N, C-alpha and C positions, 0 to 999 in steps of 0.2 A: 473265216479260217479255211473253208473250202477253196476260196480264191487263191490262197497261198499254197495249199497242199497240192492242188491240181497241176500246176506247172512243174512242181518238184517230182510228182509221180510220173509225169510225161517224160521228164529228163531221165529218171531212173529206168523206165521201160525202154527208152531209146538206147541207153548205154548197155543194158542187158542184151538187147537184140543185136547191137553191133558187135558184141563180144561172143555171141553164140557160136559155138563150134571152134573157138580158139583153145589152144593148148594152155595149161596153167602157166608154163614158162613165158608164153607170148603175152598173157595178161599182165604178169609181173613186169616184163620188159616195157610194155606200153605204159604202165602206171609209173614206173621209175623214170622213164624218159620224159613223161609229161610233167612230173614233179620237178625234175632238174631243169626242164625248159622254163617252167613258171618261175623258179628261183632265179635263173639267169636273166629272164625278162624283167623281173622286179628289180634286181641289182642294176641292170642296164638303164632302166628308166629313172631310178632314184639316185644315181650318182650325183656328185657335187655339181658337175657341169651339165647343162641341158643337152638333149640329143642334138639340137641345132648347133650348139657350140662345139660339141665333139665332132660332128660331121664336117664343120668348117675347118677345124684343126687337122682332121684327117686329109682333107683335100689339099690344104697348104703343105702338109708334110709330104704327101705323095708328089706334089708339084716340085718340091725341092730335090727330089731324087732324079729329076730330069737334068742331065749334065749342063746344058746351056743355061738353065735357070739357076742351078746351083752356083755355077761360075760367076754369073752376074751378081747374085746376092753376096757371094764372098768378096768380090771386087768392091762392091759398094760398102760393105762392112769394113774392109781394109782402109778404104778412103776415109770413112768416118773416124776410124781409130787414129789415123794419121793426123786428121784435122784436130781432134781433141788433144793429142799429144803435142802438136805444134803450138797450140794455144798455151799449154802449160810451160813449154820450153821458152816461149816468148816472154811470159810473165816473169820467169825466174832466171833468164839468161845472164843477168849481171851478178847473180849470187853463186856461191860455191856450195855444192851438196856435200854433206857428211854421210858417207855410205859405209865407212869402216870405223869401228870404235877407235878413238884416238889412243895411241900408245901411252901417252901421258895425260894427266888430268888438265883440263882447261881452267884458267883463272876465272874468278867471279866476274871480273871486268869483261873478259872475252865472251863469256856465256851471255851476259846481259846485252852486249853489243850485237851478238848473233840474233837474240830474241827481237831486238828492235829492228834489225834488218828484215827479218821474216814478217814482222807485223806491218811493215811499210808496203808489203805487197797488196794489191787490190786498188781498184780505180774509183770506188764509190765513197762518197762522203756521208757515212752513216751517222757520224756525230752531228752533222748539219741537217739531218732529217730527210735525206734524199733516197732512203731505202725503205721499202715496205716491210713492216714487221722486223724480224731478225734481232734487233736490239731494242729493248722495251724501256730502258731508262739509262741515263748517263749523268752522273753527278760526282764530281771529284771528292766531296765530303763522304758520300756513301762508299765510294771506292776505297778510300783510306780506311774506313771502318771494316769493310769486308776483308781487305788485305790483312789487317791486324788480326781479325778473328780467325781467318783461314790459317795464318801463320801459327797461331796457337793450337789449332786442331788438325793440322794437315796430315799428321801420321796416326790419327785416332781411327778406330774401327769398331762400330757397334756390333760386329759379329762376336766380340768379346765383352759382353755386358759386365762381367766381373772386373775387367780392367778399366772400362770407360762407361760407368753407370751414368755419368753426367750427360753423355751424348744421347743415351737412351731417353733420359728425362727431357732433353731438348726436342727429340723427335716426337715424343708423346705430347709435348706442349704444342708443337706445330700442328699435329693432327687434331688435338682438341680445339685449338683456336679455329681451325678450318671447319670442324664439325659445327661449331657454334655459328660461324658466319653463314653456313648453309642451312641453318635452322634445324640441326639435329637435336637429339635429346641425350639422356644419360646412356642409352643403349647404342648410340651411334659410335662407330669405330672406324679405323682405317690405318694406313701406313704411308710413309713417304716412299717415293720411288725416284728413279733417275730422270724421269721425264714423262710426258704425256703418253708416249707409245707404251712404256712399261706399265703405266697406270691402266691403260686399256687392256693390255695383255693380262694383267692380274685380275681384272674384273671378269674377263672371258674365262680365265682358268678357274676362278672361284665358282662361277655359275655352271661351268661344265661338270666340275666335280660334285657340286651340290645336286645337280640334276641326276647325275649317275647314282648317287647314294640314296636320294629321297624318292626318285621316280623311276630309276632303272633305265634311264635313257642312254643308249649306246651309240646312237648316230645323231649327236647334238647339232642343232642349227641355231644361228642367230639371225635376227631380222633387223636390217639396218637401212636407213635412207641411202639413196645413190650418192648423196653429198656427204655421207659420213666419212670421217677421216680414214685414210688408207691403213692406219694402224689396225683397224678391225679386219682388213683383208690379211694383214701380216699375222694377226692372231689366228685367223683361219688356217693359214699355212703352217704355223708353228704347232697349233693345238689340235689339228685335224677336226676343224669345225666347218660345217657347211654354212657359207655366208649367203643369205638370201637378200639381194639388193632390191629395194623397193623404189619405184620411180617417184620423182618430185613433181609438183605442179610447175609447169613451164613459166607461169607468170609470177607466182609468189615464191617459188623455189623451196617451198616447204614440202615435207614428205606427204605423200598421198595416204591419208589415214585409212581409207577403204582398201587400198592395195596392201597396206601393212596388215590389216585384219585378215585379208585373204591369204597372206603368206604364212600365217600362224598355223601350226599343226601339232601333232602329238610329240614331235621331236624338238619343238622350239624351247630353248633354254633362256632366251634373253631378247628383249626389245631395246632398241637404241633410239635416242633422240639427241640432236645437236643443239647446244645453247651457247653460242651460235655455231653454224657450220663454217668451215674454213673457206670454201670457194666464194660465197656470196655474203657472208656475215649475217644471214637471216636465221631466225630461230624456228625450229620445228614446233608444232603444237604439242608441247610437253604434257599439258593437262589431258589431252585426248589420248596420248600414248600411255600416260599413267592410268587412265580409265581402262584401256585395253589390258594392261598388266593386272589390274585388280580383277577384272572380269574373268580372265583366263588363268589367273594365278601364275603369272610369268614375271620374273624380275625385270625391272626397267632401269637401264643405265642412262644417265644424262652425261653426255660428253661436254663438259665445260672447260676442257683443257685450254682452249684459246681465250675465252672471255669470262671464265668463272670468277676471276678476281676483279672483274668489272661489274658483272650482274649482281654480285654480293653487295656492292656499294652504290649502285645506280639510284635506288630509291632515295637514299639519304643525300645523294648528289643532286636531286631534283629531276631525275629522269626515270620515271616509273617503267618497269619492265615486267612482262608476264611471269607468273610463277614458274620456276624451273628447278626447285630444290626439294628438300625433304618435307616441305609443307604439303606437297602433293602425295597422297597416300600410296600411290603405286610406285613412286621413285624409290628404288632400293640401293642405288649407288650413284656416286658423282665423281668424276675425275676433273681436277683443276690444276693448272700448272702454276706453281709458285715462281717459276723462272720466266714467266711471261709478265702478266700484269701484277704479280706479286713482287716483281722487281728484284728477285733474288738472282744470283749468278746462274748460268746454265748448269743443269744437272739436278733439278729438283722438281717434284710434282707431288700431289697427294691423291690417293684413291680412298674414298670414304664409303662406308656401308651403313645402311639403316640398322642392321642387326649384326652382332658379332659372329653369328653362325656363318655368315658369308665370308668374313675375314678368315675364319678357321679353314675354309676350303681354299683360300688363297695360299695358305702356308704350304710349304713342301717339307715333309718329314721323312727321314730314313731311320728306321729303328734297328736294323741288323748289320750296319757297317762296322767292320773291325775297328775303325777309328772312333767309335762311340755313337751314341744317338745324335743325329744331326738334324737340326731344324732351321729353316730360314724363312723369313716373312715374304721376301720378294724374289726376283730372278737371281740377283747377285747373292753370293755368300758374303765375302768381304765387301763392305760398302765404305765409301769415303765419308768419314765423320766430318771432315771439313765442309762438305756440301750441306750436311744437316745443320751445322753450326751457323754457316753464313745465311742460310734461309731463315733460320730462327732469328738471327740478328737483324736481317732486313725487315722482317715483319714487326719486330719490336721498335725498330728505328722509325718506321712509318706510323704505326698505330692506326686506329680507325680514322682519326682526323686526317692524317696524311694520305691514306688511301682514298678517302672520300674526295679530298681536294684534287688528287691526281685523276681520279675517275671523272670528276666534273670537267677538268681541263681537256681530257682526251675525248669525252663524248661531245663536248661543245665544239671542238675542232673537227671531229668527224661529221657532225651535223652541218657545220659551216661548209665543209668541202662538198658534202652530198648536195646541199642546196645550190651551191655554185655550179656543180656539174649538171644538175637537172635543168638549168636554164639554157644549156648549150645545145645547139642543133647538131644533129648528126650522130649523137651518142645517146644511150639510155642506161639507166641503173637497173641491175637485176634485183627484183623483189624490193623489200623494205628492210634495209640494214637495221640491226637492233643495237649493236655495240660499236665496234671500231673498224669494221671492214666495209669498203664501198667497192662494188664490182661494176665494171663498165663493159658494154657491148655496143655494136652498131649494126644497123640495117642498111647503111649507105656505103660502107667501105669495110675492108678487112681490118678488124680492130687491132690485129697484130702490127699493122702499120703505125698505129698510135703508140703502141708499146715500144716499137723500134725508134720512133721519133723522140719519145721521152728519154729513151736510153741514151741517145746521142747528147741529150741535154743534162745528163748526169743522174737521171732517175733510174732506180732499179725496182721494178714492180713484179708482182707474181702473175704468171701466165696460166690461164684456165683453158679447158677444152670440153667439148660436148655439152653446150656449144662454146665457140671461141669467145674468150673474154680476157680481161686483165683486171687486177684489183690492187688497191692500196690498203694496207693494214696500218692504221694510224696508231702510233705509240706516243709515249711522253715526249720523245725528241721532236715530234712533229708539232708540238704545242709551242715551240719556240717562236718568237716574233718573226713574222714574215714568211714562214715556211709554207703555210697553207695557201697564202696568196700567190706565192711563187709557183706552187703546184697548179693552181687554177689558171694562172696566166699562161703557163707552159702548155697545159692541155688545150686551152682556148686557141692559142696561136698555132699549135700543131694540127688541130682539127681543121681550122680554117685553111691551112696550107694543103692538107690532104684532100679536102672537099673540092679543091680546084681540079683535081684529077682523081676522082673517087674509085675508078676502075683499075688503077695501076696495082699490080700484084705486090705482095710484100716480098722483100728481099733480105738477104743476110741471115743472121742467126735466127731471127724470128720466123723465117720461112720454114725452118726445120720443124717448128711446132705445127704448122699447117700441114706439112707433109706427113708427119707422124700421126696426126689426127685422122688423116684420110686413108691410111694404110689399113686394109681389111685384115691382113695377117698381123695380129698383135704380137706374135712371137718375134717379128723383126724389130718392133719398137722395144721389146724386152732386150734384144741384143744391142740396140743403140744405147740403151740406158746402162747396160753392163759395161760397155766400152767407155762411157762417160765416167762411171765410177772407177774404172781401171785407171783413167787419166789422173784421178786424184792421188793415186799411189805411184806416180811416175818418179823414177830416179834415173839418172844417166846410166847407160850400160858400162860395166866395169871392164877396163882393158885387161 
């Protein structure tokens, strides 16, 4: 005890001596100033961005105030904007834009003709399996069923359960079927959403509000792998959460569990694991993340948006997969996209919770609005009943047998592609893919050159950064006869050609990715991206 009290006594004596002879107002001023300084220092150090990040941003912001630098950046941005706009104009130059509401109504024949013209835009054969991800299933019989069901339900809205109770029943059935697929029990609950991003947003919102009510946390933080989907960053921006990004092992591409443990603190409201992650198709060690959740009493979310409707059937398809569902005690929520490997049309996903208390915190309720008590389960108020109905119809159309067979075909094709790629010199595979994504890199040449070469052959692959890579996300359309072999042959021939001159830099559109990756000022990359998004909304200027 004396060992503890002695230093404290020395500090007290030192403070008294330093303040001897001071006027009371001086002591009050010094005390107040010291407290305010400590509060400012605490806020400065604990802001969402690190001190290093803020220092870099400040340097870049000040540099842009220099006229010559500012003019150069503005000129480059203008050039990029014009490039994006020219690409859009080139694609649509043979079509007429409708920018003013027609004075009279168009006939059904004219409208359908315009739809067909617009759908002809685009250079990639997605039906033939030359596109990574994007379209997960294509079958004329299913399309006919979906079209019929959507036509019957296109103007329904579950916001009005008294008018459309059948739609609420369908949504409840989709959620319960999904809960059972991921080994939930009678307490497991959830909702449908418009997609994986909304499912992730809802989980973050639920845990933020749960932590605020039960633990009094006012500065919530979530801990995510660096490979976690960008929707978590979006949730951070929307919901004012601090996102602590944890590095992954450079070889396995799985999250570093020790680093994740170090990132946990008294403000942590949620731990995240991907099953699998989008960039590399590898799965984090969900069992270890679950153990952290149990130990520190923190909810664990498993992001199965991409592969959830594969992992749920892989064991039955003959491809065992590590546990990543509610069988792990620490897993408290799972997101899985029915519009990916659930083969429903775009616009549906599910967010599932181990306990209904979390779903209660997902809800938004307004009690004092003059329009009445207002409650909604997800982001939207009105929701498309048609999307719920066609998801429900797709799931019933496949049944467990159909999903198991589709999963078997997809995983077999993925493993076949992976095996073929591993035999090739000059490229390597990132980590060990678990479901349907195979990511490629190279130590011998700029991998973006391979992406560009495959692009000229009609392939559309996803581009990765930090480090550079490309990946193919195998869907059911890739299981068609000959597609996997064509991909392997095209990769082999392209790599052989590239290796003749491995040091040649990448050119064309792929060069933009390399440049963007190397820019230290990420705000400029943000501006590039905004300009690209602007180009999606291009219409000709009105005279």
